[in-house]
MIDOSE-1310 file (N, C-alpha, C; in nm, 2 decimals, decimal comma, always signed):
residues 297
xxxx	+8,55/+16,11/+13,83/+8,53/+16,14/+13,69/+8,65/+16,08/+13,61; +8,63/+16,01/+13,50/+8,74/+15,95/+13,43/+8,83/+16,06/+13,36; +8,96/+16,03/+13,36/+9,05/+16,12/+13,29/+9,03/+16,13/+13,14; +9,03/+16,24/+13,09/+9,02/+16,26/+12,94/+9,15/+16,27/+12,88
xxxx	+9,18/+16,19/+12,77/+9,30/+16,20/+12,70/+9,32/+16,33/+12,63; +9,43/+16,39/+12,65/+9,47/+16,52/+12,58/+9,57/+16,49/+12,47; +9,54/+16,55/+12,36/+9,63/+16,52/+12,24/+9,76/+16,60/+12,27; +9,88/+16,53/+12,23/+10,00/+16,60/+12,24/+10,02/+16,71/+12,14
xxxx	+10,12/+16,80/+12,16/+10,13/+16,91/+12,07/+10,16/+16,86/+11,93; +10,23/+16,75/+11,91/+10,26/+16,69/+11,78/+10,16/+16,58/+11,76; +10,09/+16,59/+11,64/+9,99/+16,49/+11,61/+10,05/+16,35/+11,60; +9,99/+16,25/+11,66/+10,04/+16,12/+11,65/+9,99/+16,05/+11,52
xxxx	+10,06/+15,96/+11,45/+10,01/+15,89/+11,34/+9,91/+15,79/+11,39; +9,83/+15,73/+11,29/+9,73/+15,63/+11,33/+9,78/+15,51/+11,41; +9,90/+15,47/+11,37/+9,97/+15,36/+11,45/+10,12/+15,40/+11,45; +10,18/+15,36/+11,56/+10,33/+15,40/+11,57/+10,39/+15,30/+11,67
xxxx	+10,53/+15,29/+11,66/+10,61/+15,22/+11,76/+10,63/+15,30/+11,88; +10,60/+15,24/+11,99/+10,61/+15,31/+12,12/+10,75/+15,37/+12,14; +10,85/+15,28/+12,11/+10,99/+15,32/+12,14/+11,03/+15,44/+12,05; +10,97/+15,45/+11,93/+11,00/+15,56/+11,84/+10,94/+15,69/+11,90
xxxx	+10,82/+15,68/+11,94/+10,75/+15,80/+12,00/+10,82/+15,86/+12,12; +10,88/+15,77/+12,20/+10,95/+15,81/+12,32/+11,09/+15,87/+12,28; +11,16/+15,80/+12,19/+11,29/+15,84/+12,15/+11,28/+15,98/+12,08; +11,18/+16,00/+12,00/+11,16/+16,13/+11,93/+11,10/+16,24/+12,02
xxxx	+11,07/+16,21/+12,14/+11,01/+16,31/+12,23/+10,87/+16,34/+12,21; +10,80/+16,26/+12,13/+10,66/+16,29/+12,11/+10,57/+16,25/+12,23; +10,61/+16,15/+12,29/+10,54/+16,10/+12,42/+10,65/+16,07/+12,52; +10,61/+16,08/+12,65/+10,69/+16,04/+12,76/+10,66/+15,89/+12,79
xxxx	+10,74/+15,82/+12,86/+10,71/+15,68/+12,90/+10,58/+15,67/+12,98; +10,55/+15,77/+13,06/+10,43/+15,78/+13,14/+10,31/+15,79/+13,05; +10,32/+15,88/+12,94/+10,21/+15,90/+12,85/+10,18/+15,77/+12,77; +10,29/+15,69/+12,75/+10,27/+15,57/+12,67/+10,19/+15,47/+12,75
xxxx	+10,19/+15,49/+12,88/+10,11/+15,40/+12,97/+9,98/+15,46/+13,02; +9,95/+15,58/+12,97/+9,83/+15,65/+13,02/+9,72/+15,64/+12,92; +9,62/+15,72/+12,94/+9,49/+15,72/+12,86/+9,51/+15,78/+12,72; +9,62/+15,84/+12,69/+9,64/+15,90/+12,56/+9,64/+15,80/+12,45
xxxx	+9,69/+15,68/+12,47/+9,71/+15,59/+12,37/+9,66/+15,45/+12,41; +9,63/+15,37/+12,31/+9,59/+15,23/+12,33/+9,69/+15,14/+12,26; +9,72/+15,02/+12,32/+9,81/+14,93/+12,26/+9,74/+14,85/+12,15; +9,79/+14,83/+12,03/+9,73/+14,75/+11,93/+9,79/+14,61/+11,94
xxxx	+9,92/+14,60/+11,95/+9,99/+14,48/+11,98/+10,12/+14,51/+12,05; +10,20/+14,42/+12,09/+10,31/+14,45/+12,17/+10,41/+14,54/+12,10; +10,43/+14,66/+12,16/+10,52/+14,76/+12,11/+10,46/+14,85/+12,01; +10,34/+14,83/+11,97/+10,27/+14,92/+11,87/+10,14/+14,98/+11,93
xxxx	+10,12/+15,11/+11,91/+10,01/+15,18/+11,97/+9,94/+15,26/+11,87; +9,82/+15,31/+11,91/+9,74/+15,40/+11,83/+9,69/+15,51/+11,93; +9,66/+15,63/+11,88/+9,60/+15,73/+11,97/+9,46/+15,68/+12,01; +9,43/+15,71/+12,13/+9,30/+15,66/+12,19/+9,18/+15,71/+12,11
xxxx	+9,19/+15,82/+12,04/+9,08/+15,87/+11,96/+9,07/+15,81/+11,82; +9,17/+15,73/+11,78/+9,17/+15,66/+11,65/+9,10/+15,53/+11,66; +8,99/+15,51/+11,59/+8,91/+15,39/+11,60/+9,00/+15,27/+11,55; +8,98/+15,16/+11,62/+9,05/+15,03/+11,59/+8,97/+14,96/+11,48
xxxx	+9,03/+14,93/+11,37/+8,98/+14,85/+11,26/+9,07/+14,74/+11,23; +9,03/+14,65/+11,15/+9,12/+14,54/+11,11/+9,23/+14,60/+11,02; +9,20/+14,70/+10,93/+9,30/+14,76/+10,85/+9,41/+14,83/+10,94; +9,36/+14,89/+11,04/+9,46/+14,96/+11,13/+9,55/+14,85/+11,20
xxxx	+9,49/+14,74/+11,24/+9,57/+14,63/+11,29/+9,67/+14,58/+11,20; +9,63/+14,57/+11,07/+9,73/+14,53/+10,97/+9,85/+14,63/+10,96; +9,81/+14,76/+10,96/+9,92/+14,86/+10,96/+10,01/+14,85/+11,08; +9,95/+14,82/+11,19/+10,03/+14,80/+11,31/+10,13/+14,68/+11,30
xxxx	+10,08/+14,57/+11,25/+10,16/+14,45/+11,23/+10,27/+14,48/+11,13; +10,24/+14,56/+11,03/+10,34/+14,59/+10,92/+10,46/+14,66/+10,98; +10,44/+14,74/+11,09/+10,56/+14,81/+11,16/+10,66/+14,71/+11,22; +10,62/+14,59/+11,25/+10,71/+14,49/+11,31/+10,74/+14,37/+11,23
xxxx	+10,69/+14,37/+11,10/+10,71/+14,25/+11,02/+10,86/+14,26/+10,97; +10,93/+14,14/+10,97/+11,06/+14,14/+10,91/+11,05/+14,13/+10,76; +11,16/+14,17/+10,69/+11,16/+14,17/+10,55/+11,14/+14,02/+10,50; +11,05/+14,00/+10,40/+11,02/+13,87/+10,35/+10,89/+13,81/+10,40
xxxx	+10,83/+13,88/+10,50/+10,70/+13,84/+10,55/+10,60/+13,93/+10,49; +10,47/+13,89/+10,48/+10,36/+13,97/+10,43/+10,23/+13,93/+10,49; +10,14/+14,02/+10,48/+10,00/+14,00/+10,52/+9,92/+13,92/+10,42; +9,84/+13,82/+10,46/+9,78/+13,73/+10,36/+9,64/+13,70/+10,40
xxxx	+9,57/+13,61/+10,33/+9,44/+13,56/+10,37/+9,33/+13,67/+10,38; +9,25/+13,65/+10,49/+9,14/+13,74/+10,51/+9,19/+13,88/+10,54; +9,30/+13,89/+10,60/+9,36/+14,03/+10,63/+9,39/+14,10/+10,50; +9,46/+14,03/+10,41/+9,50/+14,09/+10,28/+9,37/+14,12/+10,20
xxxx	+9,27/+14,04/+10,20/+9,15/+14,07/+10,13/+9,08/+14,19/+10,19; +9,08/+14,21/+10,32/+9,02/+14,32/+10,39/+9,10/+14,45/+10,35; +9,23/+14,44/+10,35/+9,31/+14,56/+10,30/+9,28/+14,60/+10,16; +9,24/+14,50/+10,08/+9,21/+14,53/+9,94/+9,06/+14,56/+9,92
xxxx	+8,99/+14,58/+10,02/+8,85/+14,63/+10,01/+8,74/+14,53/+10,02; +8,78/+14,40/+10,05/+8,68/+14,29/+10,07/+8,68/+14,25/+10,22; +8,59/+14,30/+10,30/+8,60/+14,29/+10,44/+8,57/+14,15/+10,50; +8,66/+14,06/+10,48/+8,64/+13,93/+10,53/+8,69/+13,91/+10,68
xxxx	+8,77/+14,00/+10,73/+8,82/+13,99/+10,86/+8,75/+14,09/+10,95; +8,71/+14,04/+11,07/+8,65/+14,13/+11,17/+8,76/+14,21/+11,25; +8,72/+14,31/+11,32/+8,81/+14,39/+11,40/+8,89/+14,30/+11,50; +8,82/+14,20/+11,56/+8,89/+14,12/+11,66/+8,97/+14,00/+11,60
xxxx	+8,96/+13,98/+11,47/+9,03/+13,87/+11,42/+9,18/+13,90/+11,42; +9,27/+13,79/+11,44/+9,41/+13,81/+11,43/+9,45/+13,85/+11,29; +9,56/+13,92/+11,27/+9,61/+13,95/+11,14/+9,68/+13,83/+11,09; +9,65/+13,79/+10,96/+9,71/+13,67/+10,90/+9,84/+13,71/+10,83
xxxx	+9,95/+13,64/+10,86/+10,08/+13,67/+10,80/+10,14/+13,55/+10,75; +10,21/+13,56/+10,63/+10,28/+13,45/+10,57/+10,43/+13,48/+10,57; +10,51/+13,38/+10,60/+10,65/+13,40/+10,60/+10,72/+13,27/+10,55; +10,84/+13,28/+10,49/+10,91/+13,16/+10,45/+10,95/+13,08/+10,58
xxxx	+10,97/+12,95/+10,56/+11,00/+12,87/+10,68/+11,13/+12,91/+10,74; +11,23/+12,96/+10,66/+11,36/+12,99/+10,71/+11,37/+13,12/+10,78; +11,26/+13,20/+10,77/+11,27/+13,34/+10,83/+11,23/+13,33/+10,98; +11,32/+13,39/+11,06/+11,29/+13,39/+11,20/+11,19/+13,50/+11,23
xxxx	+11,09/+13,46/+11,30/+10,98/+13,56/+11,33/+10,92/+13,52/+11,46; +10,93/+13,60/+11,57/+10,87/+13,56/+11,69/+10,72/+13,56/+11,68; +10,65/+13,48/+11,76/+10,51/+13,48/+11,77/+10,46/+13,60/+11,85; +10,34/+13,65/+11,81/+10,28/+13,77/+11,87/+10,13/+13,74/+11,89
xxxx	+10,08/+13,79/+12,00/+9,94/+13,79/+12,02/+9,87/+13,88/+11,92; +9,77/+13,83/+11,85/+9,70/+13,92/+11,75/+9,75/+13,89/+11,61; +9,84/+13,79/+11,60/+9,90/+13,76/+11,47/+9,89/+13,61/+11,45; +9,83/+13,56/+11,33/+9,84/+13,42/+11,30/+9,94/+13,40/+11,19
xxxx	+10,04/+13,32/+11,21/+10,15/+13,31/+11,12/+10,14/+13,18/+11,04; +10,15/+13,19/+10,91/+10,15/+13,07/+10,82/+10,28/+13,06/+10,76; +10,34/+12,95/+10,76/+10,47/+12,92/+10,70/+10,46/+12,87/+10,56; +10,55/+12,91/+10,47/+10,55/+12,87/+10,33/+10,68/+12,80/+10,30
xxxx	+10,68/+12,68/+10,25/+10,80/+12,60/+10,20/+10,85/+12,66/+10,08; +10,77/+12,72/+10,00/+10,81/+12,78/+9,87/+10,82/+12,93/+9,88; +10,89/+13,00/+9,79/+10,89/+13,14/+9,79/+10,75/+13,20/+9,78; +10,73/+13,31/+9,86/+10,60/+13,37/+9,86/+10,56/+13,43/+9,73
xxxx	+10,66/+13,48/+9,66/+10,63/+13,55/+9,53/+10,62/+13,70/+9,55; +10,57/+13,77/+9,45/+10,57/+13,91/+9,45/+10,48/+13,96/+9,56; +10,52/+14,07/+9,63/+10,45/+14,13/+9,74/+10,41/+14,27/+9,70; +10,29/+14,31/+9,73/+10,24/+14,44/+9,69/+10,22/+14,53/+9,82
xxxx	+10,26/+14,66/+9,81/+10,24/+14,75/+9,92/+10,11/+14,82/+9,90; +10,02/+14,81/+10,00/+9,90/+14,89/+10,01/+9,89/+14,96/+10,14; +9,89/+15,09/+10,13/+9,89/+15,18/+10,26/+9,99/+15,14/+10,36; +10,11/+15,11/+10,31/+10,22/+15,08/+10,39/+10,23/+14,93/+10,44
xxxx	+10,14/+14,85/+10,40/+10,13/+14,71/+10,44/+10,17/+14,62/+10,32; +10,27/+14,53/+10,34/+10,31/+14,44/+10,24/+10,21/+14,33/+10,23; +10,14/+14,31/+10,11/+10,04/+14,21/+10,10/+10,09/+14,10/+10,00; +10,05/+13,98/+10,04/+10,07/+13,87/+9,95/+10,00/+13,89/+9,81
xxxx	+10,06/+13,83/+9,71/+10,00/+13,85/+9,58/+9,86/+13,77/+9,58; +9,79/+13,79/+9,47/+9,65/+13,74/+9,46/+9,65/+13,58/+9,48; +9,74/+13,51/+9,42/+9,73/+13,37/+9,43/+9,76/+13,32/+9,57; +9,87/+13,38/+9,64/+9,90/+13,34/+9,77/+9,79/+13,38/+9,87
xxxx	+9,73/+13,50/+9,85/+9,62/+13,54/+9,93/+9,50/+13,44/+9,92; +9,47/+13,40/+9,80/+9,36/+13,31/+9,78/+9,39/+13,17/+9,84; +9,51/+13,13/+9,83/+9,55/+13,00/+9,89/+9,52/+13,00/+10,04; +9,56/+13,11/+10,10/+9,54/+13,12/+10,25/+9,39/+13,15/+10,28
xxxx	+9,32/+13,20/+10,19/+9,17/+13,22/+10,21/+9,10/+13,08/+10,22; +9,16/+12,98/+10,15/+9,09/+12,85/+10,14/+9,15/+12,75/+10,23; +9,28/+12,75/+10,25/+9,35/+12,65/+10,33/+9,31/+12,66/+10,48; +9,29/+12,54/+10,54/+9,26/+12,53/+10,68/+9,13/+12,60/+10,72
xxxx	+9,04/+12,61/+10,62/+8,90/+12,65/+10,65/+8,81/+12,54/+10,61; +8,69/+12,53/+10,67/+8,59/+12,43/+10,62/+8,56/+12,46/+10,48; +8,53/+12,36/+10,40/+8,51/+12,38/+10,26/+8,40/+12,49/+10,23; +8,29/+12,49/+10,29/+8,19/+12,59/+10,26/+8,24/+12,73/+10,28
xxxx	+8,31/+12,75/+10,40/+8,36/+12,89/+10,43/+8,47/+12,92/+10,33; +8,56/+12,83/+10,30/+8,67/+12,85/+10,20/+8,61/+12,90/+10,07; +8,51/+12,83/+10,02/+8,44/+12,87/+9,90/+8,38/+13,01/+9,91; +8,32/+13,04/+10,02/+8,27/+13,18/+10,05/+8,37/+13,28/+10,04
xxxx	+8,49/+13,26/+10,10/+8,60/+13,35/+10,09/+8,64/+13,38/+9,94; +8,66/+13,27/+9,87/+8,70/+13,28/+9,73/+8,59/+13,34/+9,64; +8,46/+13,31/+9,67/+8,35/+13,38/+9,60/+8,37/+13,53/+9,61; +8,39/+13,57/+9,73/+8,40/+13,72/+9,76/+8,51/+13,79/+9,68
xxxx	+8,63/+13,73/+9,69/+8,74/+13,80/+9,62/+8,73/+13,78/+9,47; +8,67/+13,68/+9,42/+8,65/+13,66/+9,28/+8,54/+13,76/+9,23; +8,44/+13,78/+9,31/+8,33/+13,87/+9,27/+8,39/+14,02/+9,26; +8,49/+14,04/+9,35/+8,55/+14,18/+9,36/+8,65/+14,20/+9,25
xxxx	+8,68/+14,09/+9,18/+8,78/+14,10/+9,07/+8,93/+14,09/+9,12; +8,95/+14,05/+9,24/+9,08/+14,03/+9,30/+9,15/+13,90/+9,25; +9,07/+13,80/+9,23/+9,12/+13,67/+9,19/+9,05/+13,61/+9,07; +9,12/+13,55/+8,98/+9,06/+13,48/+8,87/+9,06/+13,33/+8,90
xxxx	+8,94/+13,28/+8,92/+8,94/+13,13/+8,96/+9,01/+13,04/+8,86; +8,99/+13,07/+8,73/+9,06/+12,98/+8,63/+9,21/+13,00/+8,64; +9,26/+13,12/+8,65/+9,40/+13,14/+8,67/+9,46/+13,08/+8,80; +9,37/+13,09/+8,90/+9,41/+13,03/+9,03/+9,42/+12,87/+9,02
xxxx	+9,33/+12,81/+8,95/+9,34/+12,67/+8,93/+9,46/+12,63/+8,85; +9,50/+12,71/+8,76/+9,63/+12,68/+8,68/+9,75/+12,69/+8,78; +9,75/+12,80/+8,86/+9,86/+12,82/+8,95/+9,87/+12,70/+9,05; +9,76/+12,65/+9,09/+9,76/+12,54/+9,19/+9,81/+12,41/+9,13
xxxx	+9,81/+12,39/+9,00/+9,86/+12,27/+8,94/+10,01/+12,24/+8,97; +10,08/+12,34/+9,00/+10,23/+12,32/+9,02/+10,26/+12,32/+9,17; +10,15/+12,33/+9,26/+10,17/+12,33/+9,40/+10,16/+12,19/+9,46; +10,24/+12,16/+9,56/+10,23/+12,03/+9,62/+10,24/+12,03/+9,77
xxxx	+10,23/+12,15/+9,83/+10,24/+12,16/+9,97/+10,12/+12,12/+10,05; +10,12/+12,12/+10,18/+10,01/+12,08/+10,26/+9,89/+12,17/+10,22; +9,77/+12,11/+10,23/+9,64/+12,18/+10,21/+9,61/+12,21/+10,06; +9,70/+12,18/+9,97/+9,67/+12,22/+9,83/+9,55/+12,14/+9,77
xxxx	+9,53/+12,01/+9,82/+9,41/+11,94/+9,76/+9,28/+12,00/+9,81; +9,28/+12,05/+9,94/+9,16/+12,11/+9,99/+9,13/+12,24/+9,91; +9,24/+12,32/+9,88/+9,22/+12,44/+9,81/+9,17/+12,42/+9,67; +9,22/+12,32/+9,60/+9,17/+12,28/+9,47/+9,02/+12,25/+9,47
xxxx	+8,98/+12,18/+9,58/+8,84/+12,14/+9,59/+8,76/+12,27/+9,60; +8,81/+12,36/+9,68/+8,73/+12,49/+9,70/+8,73/+12,57/+9,57; +8,84/+12,58/+9,50/+8,84/+12,66/+9,37/+8,74/+12,60/+9,27; +8,73/+12,47/+9,27/+8,64/+12,40/+9,17/+8,49/+12,44/+9,20
xxxx	+8,46/+12,49/+9,32/+8,32/+12,53/+9,35/+8,29/+12,68/+9,35; +8,39/+12,76/+9,31/+8,38/+12,90/+9,32/+8,28/+12,95/+9,21; +8,19/+13,04/+9,26/+8,09/+13,11/+9,17/+8,08/+13,25/+9,21; +8,14/+13,34/+9,13/+8,14/+13,49/+9,17/+8,00/+13,55/+9,17
xxxx	+7,90/+13,48/+9,12/+7,77/+13,54/+9,12/+7,71/+13,55/+9,26; +7,76/+13,46/+9,35/+7,71/+13,45/+9,49/+7,75/+13,58/+9,56; +7,65/+13,64/+9,64/+7,67/+13,77/+9,69/+7,70/+13,78/+9,84; +7,70/+13,67/+9,91/+7,73/+13,68/+10,05/+7,78/+13,54/+10,10
xxxx	+7,84/+13,55/+10,22/+7,90/+13,43/+10,28/+7,79/+13,32/+10,30; +7,67/+13,36/+10,37/+7,57/+13,26/+10,39/+7,52/+13,19/+10,26; +7,51/+13,27/+10,15/+7,47/+13,22/+10,02/+7,57/+13,12/+9,97; +7,70/+13,15/+9,98/+7,80/+13,06/+9,94/+7,80/+12,93/+10,02
xxxx	+7,78/+12,94/+10,15/+7,78/+12,82/+10,23/+7,66/+12,73/+10,20; +7,55/+12,79/+10,18/+7,43/+12,72/+10,15/+7,44/+12,65/+10,01; +7,50/+12,72/+9,92/+7,52/+12,67/+9,78/+7,61/+12,55/+9,78; +7,72/+12,56/+9,86/+7,82/+12,44/+9,87/+7,75/+12,32/+9,93
xxxx	+7,68/+12,34/+10,04/+7,61/+12,23/+10,11/+7,52/+12,16/+10,01; +7,44/+12,24/+9,94/+7,34/+12,19/+9,85/+7,40/+12,12/+9,73; +7,51/+12,18/+9,67/+7,57/+12,12/+9,56/+7,63/+11,98/+9,60; +7,69/+11,98/+9,72/+7,74/+11,85/+9,76/+7,64/+11,74/+9,79
xxxx	+7,52/+11,79/+9,82/+7,40/+11,70/+9,84/+7,33/+11,66/+9,71; +7,38/+11,72/+9,60/+7,33/+11,68/+9,47/+7,23/+11,77/+9,41; +7,21/+11,89/+9,47/+7,11/+11,99/+9,42/+7,19/+12,09/+9,33; +7,15/+12,10/+9,21/+7,22/+12,20/+9,11/+7,16/+12,34/+9,13
xxxx	+7,19/+12,40/+9,24/+7,13/+12,53/+9,26/+7,20/+12,64/+9,18; +7,12/+12,74/+9,14/+7,17/+12,85/+9,06/+7,17/+12,98/+9,15; +7,28/+13,05/+9,17/+7,29/+13,17/+9,25/+7,23/+13,29/+9,18; +7,17/+13,38/+9,26/+7,12/+13,51/+9,21/+7,03/+13,49/+9,08
xxxx	+6,93/+13,41/+9,10/+6,85/+13,37/+8,98/+6,73/+13,48/+8,97; +6,71/+13,53/+8,85/+6,61/+13,62/+8,82/+6,48/+13,55/+8,78; +6,37/+13,58/+8,85/+6,24/+13,51/+8,83/+6,15/+13,61/+8,76; +6,09/+13,56/+8,65/+6,00/+13,64/+8,57/+5,87/+13,56/+8,56
xxxx	+5,76/+13,64/+8,55/+5,63/+13,57/+8,52/+5,55/+13,66/+8,42; +5,51/+13,59/+8,31/+5,44/+13,66/+8,20/+5,53/+13,78/+8,15; +5,66/+13,75/+8,15/+5,75/+13,85/+8,09/+5,78/+13,97/+8,19; +5,72/+13,97/+8,31/+5,75/+14,07/+8,41/+5,84/+14,02/+8,52
xxxx	+5,93/+14,11/+8,56/+6,02/+14,08/+8,67/+5,95/+14,06/+8,80; +5,98/+13,95/+8,87/+5,92/+13,92/+9,00/+6,02/+13,94/+9,11; +6,13/+13,88/+9,10/+6,23/+13,89/+9,21/+6,36/+13,83/+9,16; +6,47/+13,86/+9,23/+6,60/+13,80/+9,21/+6,63/+13,73/+9,35
xxxx	+6,64/+13,60/+9,34/+6,65/+13,52/+9,47/+6,80/+13,47/+9,49; +6,83/+13,45/+9,61/+6,97/+13,41/+9,65/+7,01/+13,28/+9,57; +6,93/+13,18/+9,58/+6,95/+13,05/+9,51/+6,82/+13,00/+9,46; +6,83/+12,92/+9,35/+6,71/+12,86/+9,29/+6,73/+12,73/+9,23
xxxx	+6,63/+12,64/+9,23/+6,62/+12,53/+9,15/+6,51/+12,56/+9,04; +6,55/+12,62/+8,93/+6,46/+12,68/+8,84/+6,36/+12,58/+8,78; +6,40/+12,45/+8,75/+6,31/+12,36/+8,69/+6,20/+12,32/+8,78; +6,22/+12,33/+8,91/+6,12/+12,29/+9,01/+6,05/+12,41/+9,07
xxxx	+6,09/+12,53/+9,03/+6,04/+12,66/+9,08/+6,05/+12,66/+9,23; +6,17/+12,64/+9,28/+6,20/+12,65/+9,42/+6,30/+12,76/+9,44; +6,26/+12,86/+9,52/+6,35/+12,97/+9,55/+6,41/+12,95/+9,70; +6,53/+12,98/+9,71/+6,60/+12,96/+9,84/+6,66/+13,09/+9,88
xxxx	+6,61/+13,14/+10,00/+6,65/+13,27/+10,05/+6,71/+13,26/+10,19; +6,82/+13,34/+10,21/+6,88/+13,34/+10,34/+6,81/+13,45/+10,43; +6,77/+13,42/+10,55/+6,71/+13,51/+10,64/+6,82/+13,57/+10,73; +6,87/+13,69/+10,71/+6,96/+13,75/+10,80/+6,89/+13,84/+10,90
xxxx	+6,96/+13,90/+10,99/+6,90/+13,98/+11,10/+6,83/+14,10/+11,04; +6,88/+14,15/+10,93/+6,82/+14,27/+10,87/+6,67/+14,25/+10,82; +6,64/+14,12/+10,81/+6,50/+14,09/+10,76/+6,40/+14,13/+10,87; +6,44/+14,15/+11,00/+6,35/+14,18/+11,10/+6,31/+14,33/+11,11
xxxx	+6,38/+14,41/+11,03/+6,34/+14,55/+11,02/+6,20/+14,56/+10,96; +6,12/+14,66/+11,02/+5,98/+14,67/+10,99/+5,96/+14,69/+10,84; +6,03/+14,79/+10,78/+6,01/+14,82/+10,64/+6,05/+14,70/+10,55; +6,17/+14,64/+10,59/+6,22/+14,53/+10,51/+6,12/+14,41/+10,52
xxxx	+6,06/+14,39/+10,64/+5,97/+14,28/+10,66/+5,85/+14,30/+10,57; +5,80/+14,42/+10,56/+5,68/+14,45/+10,47/+5,72/+14,42/+10,32; +5,84/+14,46/+10,28/+5,88/+14,44/+10,14/+5,89/+14,29/+10,12; +5,95/+14,22/+10,22/+5,97/+14,07/+10,20/+5,83/+14,00/+10,19
xxxx	+5,73/+14,05/+10,26/+5,60/+13,99/+10,25/+5,54/+14,01/+10,12; +5,55/+14,13/+10,06/+5,50/+14,15/+9,93/+5,58/+14,07/+9,83; +5,71/+14,05/+9,85/+5,79/+13,97/+9,75/+5,75/+13,83/+9,76; +5,73/+13,77/+9,88/+5,69/+13,64/+9,89/+5,55/+13,61/+9,83
xxxx	+5,46/+13,71/+9,85/+5,33/+13,70/+9,78/+5,34/+13,69/+9,63; +5,43/+13,77/+9,57/+5,45/+13,77/+9,43/+5,51/+13,64/+9,38; +5,61/+13,59/+9,46/+5,67/+13,46/+9,42/+5,57/+13,35/+9,42; +5,49/+13,35/+9,52/+5,39/+13,24/+9,53/+5,28/+13,25/+9,42
xxxx	+5,25/+13,37/+9,39/+5,15/+13,39/+9,28/+5,21/+13,34/+9,15; +5,34/+13,35/+9,14/+5,41/+13,30/+9,01/+5,43/+13,15/+9,02; +5,39/+13,09/+9,13/+5,40/+12,94/+9,13/+5,53/+12,89/+9,19; +5,60/+12,97/+9,27/+5,73/+12,93/+9,33/+5,71/+12,89/+9,47
xxxx	+5,79/+12,79/+9,52/+5,80/+12,75/+9,66/+5,92/+12,82/+9,71; +5,90/+12,88/+9,83/+6,02/+12,95/+9,89/+6,06/+12,88/+10,02; +6,20/+12,85/+10,02/+6,26/+12,79/+10,14/+6,35/+12,90/+10,20; +6,32/+12,93/+10,33/+6,40/+13,03/+10,40/+6,51/+12,96/+10,48
xxxx	+6,63/+13,00/+10,46/+6,75/+12,94/+10,52/+6,79/+13,03/+10,64; +6,81/+12,97/+10,76/+6,84/+13,04/+10,88/+6,99/+13,00/+10,92; +7,04/+13,08/+11,01/+7,17/+13,05/+11,06/+7,18/+12,91/+11,12; +7,08/+12,87/+11,19/+7,07/+12,73/+11,25/+7,09/+12,63/+11,14
xxxx	+7,02/+12,65/+11,03/+7,03/+12,56/+10,92/+7,17/+12,55/+10,85; +7,24/+12,66/+10,85/+7,38/+12,66/+10,80/+7,47/+12,59/+10,90; +7,44/+12,61/+11,03/+7,52/+12,54/+11,13/+7,50/+12,39/+11,13; +7,38/+12,35/+11,10/+7,35/+12,21/+11,09/+7,30/+12,18/+10,95
xxxx	+7,39/+12,14/+10,86/+7,35/+12,13/+10,72/+7,24/+12,02/+10,69; +7,23/+11,93/+10,78/+7,12/+11,83/+10,76/+6,98/+11,90/+10,76; +6,96/+12,00/+10,84/+6,84/+12,07/+10,85/+6,81/+12,14/+10,71; +6,91/+12,20/+10,65/+6,90/+12,26/+10,52/+6,87/+12,16/+10,42
xxxx	+6,94/+12,05/+10,41/+6,91/+11,95/+10,31/+6,77/+11,89/+10,32; +6,73/+11,87/+10,45/+6,59/+11,82/+10,47/+6,49/+11,92/+10,42; +6,51/+12,05/+10,44/+6,41/+12,15/+10,40/+6,40/+12,15/+10,25; +6,52/+12,14/+10,18/+6,51/+12,14/+10,03/+6,45/+12,01/+9,98
xxxx	+6,48/+11,89/+10,04/+6,42/+11,77/+10,00/+6,26/+11,78/+10,02; +6,22/+11,84/+10,12/+6,07/+11,85/+10,14/+6,01/+11,94/+10,03; +6,09/+12,05/+10,00/+6,04/+12,14/+9,89/+6,04/+12,07/+9,75; +6,14/+11,99/+9,73/+6,14/+11,91/+9,60/+6,03/+11,81/+9,59
xxxx	+6,00/+11,75/+9,70/+5,88/+11,66/+9,70/+5,75/+11,73/+9,68; +5,74/+11,85/+9,74/+5,62/+11,93/+9,72/+5,61/+11,98/+9,58; +5,72/+12,02/+9,52/+5,72/+12,07/+9,38/+5,69/+11,96/+9,28; +5,75/+11,84/+9,31/+5,73/+11,73/+9,22/+5,58/+11,68/+9,22
xxxx	+5,52/+11,68/+9,34/+5,38/+11,63/+9,35/+5,29/+11,73/+9,28; +5,33/+11,86/+9,28/+5,25/+11,96/+9,21/+5,26/+11,95/+9,06; +5,38/+11,92/+9,01/+5,40/+11,90/+8,87/+5,32/+11,78/+8,82; +5,32/+11,67/+8,90/+5,25/+11,55/+8,86/+5,10/+11,57/+8,86
x	+5,06/+11,65/+8,96/+4,91/+11,68/+8,96/+4,87/+11,76/+8,84
């Protein structure tokens, strides 16, 4: 029978430095190696009954961050309530080039040639300011995913795209051109990463798609679709795993019926189509041909 962890007489914090727990007599060295605790990263632990989340991982990293470094990118967005980082993703950290900081498993370090700027404390974690966070959300990511990150934080009110574009005018470091390209495509109306990615692919292919478009027929609401080409009455919807649920499937069928009754063509976007953008573009081209032939008829 597996051993069951027993809580110590003194409650442990959600994350803590192992050496401090031993020095203060909260845990013995043997307990630190036993089932009572789990290691989050080197030297930092959590009680085994405390769930591991990305926020907890950020709090663990904060315990070993040197002064001048801060959490940034997807990790900073997740700390601010926009869950862009998964539990298993490394914590993204930014530090000045001159700051000595050893590499750690579970941490992705980004170096900055320029001062990082103002740092904000959230739940004990030093977070990069909005502009620096947004820069790292876009830099070194494929364009479609970079735009998806920026759409999410803009929709949440964490970043102002216009202000970010102005801030970028004075930047000249690596990746700034790619970040500017991503900022130019931001649209906070987009409500999910797949929608953002599909929108970027289609915009680059020359399709002027509109996100979260409300469709009405004879003055009555029909549906709000992920993306649309309104002039051609083409609705573009992403099919996520949740669409397989029985109740949702029934609602989707009714919705599709109403859209078709209103004269709209529906294109369903799958994960495979996002992975291979040519499939998505071909599907929209086919829909455009069908819509154009209908209009001419």
